[in-house]
DRENZA-88603 format. One line per field, with one value per atom (N, C-alpha, C, O, CB): atom name; x, y, z. Coordinates in steps of 0.05 Angstrom, whole numbers, plus 32768, in hexadecimal, padded with zeros to 4 digits. Glycine has a CB too. Example, Ala and Ser with C-alpha at 12.3 -4.5 7.8 and 13.67 -1.06 7.14 Angstrom:
DRENZA-88603
atomo	c(N;CA;C;O;CB;N;CA;C;O;CB)
x	c(8108;80F6;8108;811D;80E2;8101;8111;8102;810C;811A)
y	c(7F8E;7FA6;7FBE;7FBE;7FA7;7FD3;7FEB;8001;8017;7FF4)
z	c(809C;809C;809C;80A9;80B5;808E;808F;809D;80A1;8072)
This chain:
DRENZA-88603
atomo	c(N;CA;C;O;CB;N;CA;C;O;CB;N;CA;C;O;CB;N;CA;C;O;CB;N;CA;C;O;CB;N;CA;C;O;CB;N;CA;C;O;CB;N;CA;C;O;CB;N;CA;C;O;CB;N;CA;C;O;CB;N;CA;C;O;CB;N;CA;C;O;CB;N;CA;C;O;CB;N;CA;C;O;CB;N;CA;C;O;CB;N;CA;C;O;CB;N;CA;C;O;CB;N;CA;C;O;CB;N;CA;C;O;CB;N;CA;C;O;CB;N;CA;C;O;CB;N;CA;C;O;CB;N;CA;C;O;CB;N;CA;C;O;CB;N;CA;C;O;CB;N;CA;C;O;CB;N;CA;C;O;CB;N;CA;C;O;CB;N;CA;C;O;CB;N;CA;C;O;CB;N;CA;C;O;CB;N;CA;C;O;CB;N;CA;C;O;CB;N;CA;C;O;CB;N;CA;C;O;CB;N;CA;C;O;CB;N;CA;C;O;CB;N;CA;C;O;CB;N;CA;C;O;CB;N;CA;C;O;CB;N;CA;C;O;CB;N;CA;C;O;CB;N;CA;C;O;CB;N;CA;C;O;CB;N;CA;C;O;CB;N;CA;C;O;CB;N;CA;C;O;CB;N;CA;C;O;CB;N;CA;C;O;CB;N;CA;C;O;CB;N;CA;C;O;CB;N;CA;C;O;CB;N;CA;C;O;CB;N;CA;C;O;CB;N;CA;C;O;CB;N;CA;C;O;CB;N;CA;C;O;CB;N;CA;C;O;CB;N;CA;C;O;CB;N;CA;C;O;CB;N;CA;C;O;CB;N;CA;C;O;CB;N;CA;C;O;CB;N;CA;C;O;CB;N;CA;C;O;CB;N;CA;C;O;CB;N;CA;C;O;CB;N;CA;C;O;CB;N;CA;C;O;CB;N;CA;C;O;CB;N;CA;C;O;CB;N;CA;C;O;CB;N;CA;C;O;CB;N;CA;C;O;CB;N;CA;C;O;CB;N;CA;C;O;CB;N;CA;C;O;CB;N;CA;C;O;CB;N;CA;C;O;CB;N;CA;C;O;CB;N;CA;C;O;CB;N;CA;C;O;CB;N;CA;C;O;CB;N;CA;C;O;CB;N;CA;C;O;CB;N;CA;C;O;CB;N;CA;C;O;CB;N;CA;C;O;CB;N;CA;C;O;CB;N;CA;C;O;CB;N;CA;C;O;CB;N;CA;C;O;CB;N;CA;C;O;CB;N;CA;C;O;CB;N;CA;C;O;CB;N;CA;C;O;CB;N;CA;C;O;CB;N;CA;C;O;CB;N;CA;C;O;CB;N;CA;C;O;CB;N;CA;C;O;CB;N;CA;C;O;CB;N;CA;C;O;CB;N;CA;C;O;CB;N;CA;C;O;CB;N;CA;C;O;CB;N;CA;C;O;CB;N;CA;C;O;CB;N;CA;C;O;CB;N;CA;C;O;CB;N;CA;C;O;CB;N;CA;C;O;CB;N;CA;C;O;CB;N;CA;C;O;CB;N;CA;C;O;CB;N;CA;C;O;CB;N;CA;C;O;CB;N;CA;C;O;CB;N;CA;C;O;CB;N;CA;C;O;CB;N;CA;C;O;CB;N;CA;C;O;CB;N;CA;C;O;CB;N;CA;C;O;CB;N;CA;C;O;CB;N;CA;C;O;CB;N;CA;C;O;CB;N;CA;C;O;CB;N;CA;C;O;CB;N;CA;C;O;CB;N;CA;C;O;CB;N;CA;C;O;CB)
x	c(8100;80F2;80FC;80FC;80D1;8106;8111;80F6;80E9;812D;80EF;80DC;80E8;80FF;80CA;80D8;80E2;80D7;80C5;80D7;80E2;80D9;80DE;80EE;80E6;80D0;80D3;80D1;80D4;80BE;80CD;80CE;80B8;80BA;80CD;80A1;8089;807F;806B;8074;808B;8080;808E;80A5;806E;8088;8096;8082;806A;809E;808F;807A;808A;80A3;8069;807A;8085;8070;805A;808D;8072;8058;8062;806F;8048;805C;8065;804D;8038;8071;8050;8037;8041;8056;802A;8030;8034;8023;800B;802F;802E;8020;8024;803A;802A;800B;800A;7FFE;7FE6;7FF7;8010;8005;800A;801E;8016;7FF0;7FE9;7FE8;7FDE;7FCC;7FF3;7FF5;7FD8;7FC8;800A;7FD3;7FB3;7FAD;7FBD;7FAF;7F9B;7F8F;7FA1;7FA1;7F8B;7FB3;7FC8;7FD8;7FE0;7FBC;7FDF;7FF1;800D;8014;7FF4;801D;8032;804B;8058;8030;8052;8062;807E;8091;8052;807B;808F;80A6;80A3;8084;80BC;80D5;80E8;80E3;80E3;8100;8116;811D;8122;8133;811D;8127;8112;8119;812E;80F7;80E2;80E0;80DC;80CA;80E2;80DB;80F2;80EB;80D9;810E;8124;811D;811E;813F;8116;810F;80F8;80F9;8107;80E3;80CB;80D3;80C8;80B2;80E6;80EE;80FE;80FA;80FE;8113;8120;8110;8117;8133;80F8;80E5;80D6;80CF;80D2;80D0;80C4;80D5;80CC;80BE;80F0;8103;8103;80FF;811F;8108;810C;80F5;80F8;8115;80DD;80C2;80BD;80B3;80A7;80C4;80BA;80CA;80BE;80C1;80E0;80EE;80DD;80E0;8109;80CE;80BD;80A6;809D;80B2;809D;8088;808D;807C;8078;80A9;80B2;80AC;80A0;80A3;80B3;80B0;80C6;80D4;809D;80CD;80E4;80DF;80D3;80F5;80EA;80EA;80F6;810E;80F3;80E7;80F3;80F8;810F;80E0;80E6;80E7;80D9;80C5;80DA;80E3;80D2;80D7;80ED;80DD;80C4;80C6;80AF;809C;80C3;80B0;809D;8097;80A6;80A8;8080;807B;8075;8079;8061;806C;806C;8056;8056;8069;803F;8029;8022;800D;8011;8037;8030;8048;8056;8013;804D;805F;8058;8042;8069;8068;8064;8079;8091;8066;806F;8083;807C;8066;807A;8092;808E;809E;80B6;809B;808F;809E;8095;807F;809A;80A3;809D;8098;80A3;80AD;8082;807B;807C;8084;8063;8075;8076;805B;804D;808B;804F;8037;802A;8012;8037;8040;8038;8039;8036;8044;803F;8040;8026;8015;804A;801D;8007;8005;800C;8006;7FFC;8000;7FF2;7FFF;7FF6;7FD9;7FC8;7FD4;7FD5;7FA8;7FDC;7FE8;8002;8005;7FF1;8013;802A;8026;8033;803B;8016;800C;8006;8012;7FF4;7FF4;7FE9;7FFE;8000;7FD0;800C;8024;8038;8044;8034;803C;8053;8045;8051;805D;8031;8022;8022;8028;8007;8019;801B;8039;803E;800D;804A;8065;8073;8081;8075;806F;807D;8072;8080;8079;8055;8048;8050;8052;802B;8054;805E;8078;807E;805C;808A;80A7;80AE;80C1;80B6;80A0;80A3;809B;80A9;8092;8085;807C;808F;8094;8060;809B;80AE;80C7;80D0;80B4;80D3;80EE;80EE;8103;80F9;80D6;80D3;80BA;80A4;80CF;80BD;80A6;809B;8084;80AD;80A8;809C;8085;8073;80B0;8086;8071;8057;8043;8078;8055;803D;802D;8015;8045;8037;802C;801C;800A;8041;8022;8017;7FFF;7FEE;802B;8000;7FEF;7FD0;7FCD;7FFE;7FBF;7F9F;7F9E;7FA4;7F85;7F95;7F91;7FA7;7FA0;7F79;7FC3;7FD5;7FD8;7FE6;7FD6;7FCB;7FCD;7FE0;7FE1;7FAD;7FF2;8006;7FFA;7FF3;8022;7FF5;7FE9;7FCA;7FBD;7FF3;7FC2;7FA6;7F9F;7FB0;7F9D;7F85;7F7E;7F7D;7F82;7F60;7F76;7F77;7F90;7FA4;7F66;7F91;7FAC;7FA3;7F8E;7FC6;7FB5;7FB2;7FC6;7FDE;7FB8;7FBE;7FCF;7FC9;7FB4;7FCE;7FD8;7FD7;7FEB;8003;7FDA;7FE0;7FF3;8000;7FF4;7FE3;8017;8026;803A;8049;8037;8036;8043;8052;8054;8032;805B;8066;8054;805A;8076;803A;8026;800D;8006;801F;8000;7FE9;7FD4;7FD9;7FE1;7FBD;7FA6;7F9A;7F8E;7F92;7F9E;7F93;7FA4;7F98;7F91;7FBB;7FCF;7FC9;7FC7;7FEE;7FC5;7FBF;7FA0;7F9B;7FC1;7F8E;7F76;7F75;7F6A;7F65;7F83;7F85;7F93;7F89;7F96;7FA9;7FB8;7FA5;7FA6;7FD3;7F92;7F81;7F6C;7F64;7F72;7F62;7F4D;7F52;7F40;7F47;7F6E;7F76;7F84;7F90;7F8C;7F81;7F8B;7F78;7F5F;7F8E;7F85;7F75;7F6E;7F64;7F5E;7F71;7F6A;7F80;7F96;7F5F;7F7D;7F91;7F93;7FA4;7F8B)
y	c(8276;825F;8249;824F;8266;822F;821C;8209;81FF;820E;8204;81EE;81D2;81CE;81F6;81C0;81A4;819F;81AE;818D;818A;8185;8165;8158;819A;815B;8140;8144;815A;812C;812F;8130;813F;8147;8114;8146;814E;8166;8173;8136;816D;8180;8190;8187;8175;81A5;81B7;81BA;81BD;81D2;81B8;81B9;81BE;81BC;819C;81C6;81C9;81BE;81CB;81E7;81AB;81A3;819B;8187;8189;81AB;81A8;81A0;81AB;81C4;818C;8184;8181;8176;8165;818B;8185;8171;8173;819C;815D;8147;8143;8142;812E;8143;813F;8121;811C;8157;8112;80F6;80F6;80FE;80DB;80EC;80EC;80CD;80BA;80FB;80CC;80B1;80AC;80BE;80B2;8094;8088;8093;808D;8060;80A0;80A8;80BC;80C0;8090;80C9;80DB;80D4;80E3;80F1;80B6;80AA;80B9;80C1;8089;80BF;80CF;80BB;80B6;80DE;80B0;809D;80A5;8096;808C;80BD;80C4;80D1;80E7;80D5;80C6;80D5;80D7;80CC;80CB;80E4;80EC;80CF;80CF;80FA;80B9;80A1;8096;8090;808C;8094;808B;809E;8095;808A;80BA;80CC;80C7;80C4;80ED;80C4;80BE;80A5;80A4;80BB;8093;807A;807B;8070;806A;8089;808E;809F;809D;809B;80B0;80C3;80B4;80B7;80DE;80A1;8091;807E;8077;8083;8077;8065;8075;806C;8055;808D;809D;80A3;80A2;80B8;80AA;80AF;8096;8098;80B4;807E;8068;8060;805A;8053;805E;805A;8072;806E;8059;8089;80A0;809F;80A8;80BD;8095;8093;8082;8086;8085;8071;8061;8071;806C;8047;8084;8095;80B2;80C4;8096;80B4;80D1;80E5;80FA;80D8;80E2;80F6;80F9;80E5;80F1;8110;811A;812A;8140;8128;811F;812D;8149;814C;811D;815C;8177;817C;8183;818C;817B;8181;816B;815F;819E;8167;8152;815C;8165;812F;815A;8160;8150;8146;8181;814F;813E;814D;815F;8120;8144;8149;812C;8119;815F;812A;8111;80FF;80E7;8116;810D;80FE;8101;80F9;8104;810D;8111;811E;812C;8126;811A;8122;8136;8134;810C;8148;815A;8153;814E;8179;8153;8147;815C;815F;8121;8168;817C;816C;8167;819E;8165;8157;8161;816E;8137;815D;8161;8149;8133;816F;814F;813A;813F;8155;8131;812E;8131;812B;811E;8122;8133;812F;8112;810D;813A;8102;80E6;80D5;80BD;80D9;80E4;80D9;80CF;80E0;80EC;80BC;80B0;80B5;80A3;8093;80CD;80D5;80C3;80BA;80F0;80BF;80AE;8092;8086;80AD;8087;806A;806E;805F;805E;8082;8083;8087;807A;8096;8097;809E;8085;8080;80B0;8075;8060;8047;8036;8059;8049;8034;803D;802D;8032;8053;805F;805A;804B;8081;8061;805C;803F;803A;8064;802B;8011;8008;7FF9;8003;800E;8002;800B;7FFD;8009;8025;8034;8029;8023;8055;8025;801E;8001;7FFC;8022;7FEE;7FD6;7FD1;7FBE;7FCC;7FE4;7FE3;7FF1;7FE9;7FED;8006;8011;7FFD;7FFA;802B;7FEF;7FDE;7FC6;7FBC;7FD4;7FBF;7FA9;7FB1;7FA4;7F9C;7FC8;7FD1;7FE0;7FE5;7FE4;7FE7;7FF6;7FE9;7FF3;8016;7FD1;7FC2;7FCF;7FC7;7FA5;7FE2;7FEE;8001;8007;7FFC;800A;801B;8010;801E;8024;7FF5;7FE2;7FE9;7FEE;7FC3;7FEA;7FEA;8003;8003;7FE7;801A;8033;8037;8049;8047;8025;8026;801A;8008;8016;8021;8017;8007;8010;8030;7FEB;7FDB;7FDA;7FD9;7FE0;7FDB;7FD7;7FE7;7FDF;7FC0;7FFC;8011;8026;802E;8021;802D;8042;805B;806A;803E;8061;8079;8079;8065;807D;808F;8093;808E;8092;80AE;8084;807E;809A;8099;806E;80AF;80C7;80D6;80CE;80D6;80E8;80F9;8114;8116;80EA;8127;8143;8147;8143;8156;814F;8153;816D;816E;813D;8182;819C;81A2;819C;81AD;81AF;81BA;81D4;81E2;81C1;81D9;81F3;81F6;81E5;81F1;8211;821D;8236;8240;8220;8240;825E;8272;8288;8265;826F;8283;827D;8266;828A;8291;828C;8284;8283;82A3;827E;8279;8291;8291;826B;82A7;82C2;82CA;82D7;82D8;82C7;82D1;82C4;82CF;82CB;82A5;8296;82A1;82A7;8272;82A0;82A8;82C3;82C4;82AA;82D7;82F3;82ED;82F7;8309;82DD;82DA;82CD;82D4;82C5;82B8;82AC;82C1;82C3;828D;82D1;82E2;82F8;8302;82ED;82FE;8315;830A;831A;8329;82F1;82E6;82EF;82ED;82C7;82F7;8304;831E;832A;82F7;832C;8348;8358;8352;8350;836F;8380;8399;83AA;8386)
z	c(7FF6;7FFA;7FE2;7FCA;7FFA;7FEC;7FDD;7FD8;7FEB;7FED;7FBF;7FBB;7FB5;7FAC;7FA5;7FBA;7FB5;7F98;7F8F;7FCD;7F88;7F6F;7F69;7F76;7F5A;7F55;7F4B;7F2E;7F25;7F56;7F1F;7EFF;7EF4;7EDD;7EF2;7F03;7EF6;7F07;7EFF;7EF4;7F1D;7F2E;7F3F;7F45;7F3B;7F4A;7F5D;7F74;7F70;7F50;7F8C;7FA4;7FBC;7FBC;7FA8;7FD4;7FEE;8000;8000;7FF4;800E;8019;8037;803A;8007;804A;8068;8078;8074;8074;808B;8096;80B7;80BF;8086;80C7;80E6;80EE;80EB;80F9;80FA;8102;8122;812D;80F1;812E;814D;8155;8152;815B;815F;8167;8188;8195;8156;8191;81AE;81B8;81AC;81B3;81CE;81DC;81E4;81EA;81F7;81E1;81E6;8204;8215;81E6;8208;8223;8231;8249;8236;821D;822A;8240;8252;8233;823E;8251;824F;8238;824A;8264;8267;8263;8277;8283;824F;8248;8237;8236;823C;8229;8218;8226;822F;8202;8228;822F;821B;8205;8245;821E;820A;81FA;81E2;821B;8207;81FB;81E8;81D1;8210;81F1;81E4;81CA;81B4;81F6;81CF;81B8;81A4;818C;81C1;81A9;8198;8187;816E;81A9;8194;818B;8174;815E;81A3;817F;816C;8155;813F;817B;8158;8140;812F;8117;8148;8137;8123;8113;80FD;812E;811F;8110;80FD;80E7;8123;8105;80F1;80D3;80BC;80FF;80DE;80C8;80B4;809C;80D4;80C0;80B0;80A1;808A;80BF;80AC;809C;8086;8070;80B4;808E;807E;8060;804D;808F;805E;8047;802E;8016;804F;8038;8025;801A;8003;8033;8027;8021;8019;8018;8037;8013;8006;8019;8011;7FEB;8033;8048;8056;805C;8059;805E;806C;8084;8083;805B;809C;80B2;80B5;80B0;80C2;80BC;80C0;80DE;80E3;80B5;80F0;810B;811C;8115;810F;812F;8145;8163;816A;8144;8171;818E;819E;8191;8193;81B6;81C6;81E0;81EA;81CC;81EB;8206;8211;8202;820B;822B;8238;822F;8233;8254;821F;8214;81F7;81EC;8223;81EB;81C9;81BC;81CA;81C3;81A6;8195;817E;8173;818B;8176;8160;814C;8152;8168;8133;811C;8102;80F6;8113;80FD;80E6;80CD;80CE;80EF;80B7;80A2;8086;8084;80A6;8071;8059;804C;8050;804F;8036;8025;800A;8005;8029;7FF5;7FDB;7FD2;7FE1;7FCF;7FB8;7FB1;7FAF;7FB0;7F9B;7FAB;7FAE;7FC5;7FC3;7F9E;7FDD;7FF6;8000;7FFC;8007;800B;8015;8032;8042;800E;803B;8056;806A;807E;8058;8065;8079;8079;808E;806F;8065;8064;8076;8089;8042;8071;807F;809C;80AC;8074;80A4;80BF;80CE;80E3;80BE;80C3;80CF;80D0;80E1;80C1;80BC;80BD;80D2;80E0;809F;80D4;80EB;8101;8110;80EA;810A;8123;812D;8144;811F;811A;8120;8124;8137;810C;8115;8116;812F;813E;80FC;8133;814D;8164;8177;8150;8165;817C;8184;819C;8177;8173;8176;817D;818C;8163;8173;817A;8193;81A0;8164;819A;81B4;81CA;81DE;81B7;81C6;81DB;81E0;81F5;81D5;81C7;81CC;81D9;81EB;81B3;81CF;81D6;81F3;81FF;81BF;81FD;8216;8222;821F;8212;822F;823A;8252;8259;8241;8262;8277;826F;827F;8285;8256;824B;8249;8249;8231;8248;8246;825C;8259;8247;8274;828D;8292;82A4;829F;8283;8284;8271;8274;8280;825D;8246;824B;825C;822E;823F;8242;822C;8216;8240;822D;821A;8205;81ED;8210;820C;8200;81E7;81D5;81FE;81E6;81CC;81D6;81ED;81C3;81C1;81C8;81C0;81D2;81BB;81A7;819C;819B;819A;8181;819B;8199;817E;816C;81A0;8178;815A;8149;8131;8158;8155;8147;8143;814F;8151;8135;8134;8126;811A;8121;8129;8121;8109;810E;813A;80F0;80DC;80CF;80C3;80CB;80CF;80C5;80AF;80B0;80DA;809C;8086;8092;80A2;8069;8089;8091;807A;8071;80AE;8071;805D;8060;8076;804C;804F;804F;804F;8059;8039;8044;8045;8053;8056;802B;805D;806C;8059;8041;807C;8062;8052;8046;8031;8062;8056;804D;8038;8028;8063;8033;801F;8004;7FEE;8029;800B;7FF0;7FE7;7FCF;7FF6;7FF9;7FF0;7FDF;7FCA;8006;7FEB;7FDE;7FC5;7FB1;7FF0;7FC3;7FA8;7F92;7F7A;7FAC;7F9C;7F85;7F82;7F6A;7F8C;7F93;7F8D;7F79;7F6A;7FA4;7F7B;7F69;7F4C;7F3D;7F7A;7F47;7F30;7F18;7F1A;7F34;7F00;7EEA;7EEE;7EDB;7EE5;7F06;7F08;7F02;7F0C;7F21;7EF2;7EE7;7EF8;7EF1;7ECB)
């Protein structure tokens, strides 16, 4: 396992993000997904976030990314959703006809941490500290 580092810390922070189209409208195709992915990559640099994996279905996307301790995740996600929504509707005008109230992404999102160890392994490790 290779850890990331900066001047003052060592870390490995992976997140699984799921973004859903408002009202599960079926509007995501390969072209829109690739476009949304490019926007994710370009915006993520400002937040010390690195894309690891991306995939989509017709009404949602799955994103695996790495972050740093100083990454402001909620600010990044909200900025990404706002910018990508605006740009997708601008560059793919036919999508607007399928949306409700001109909103692309649902207001909510799912963000999960994912690491190399399960919660049970970490709990066991912490429980056994100091025991000889």
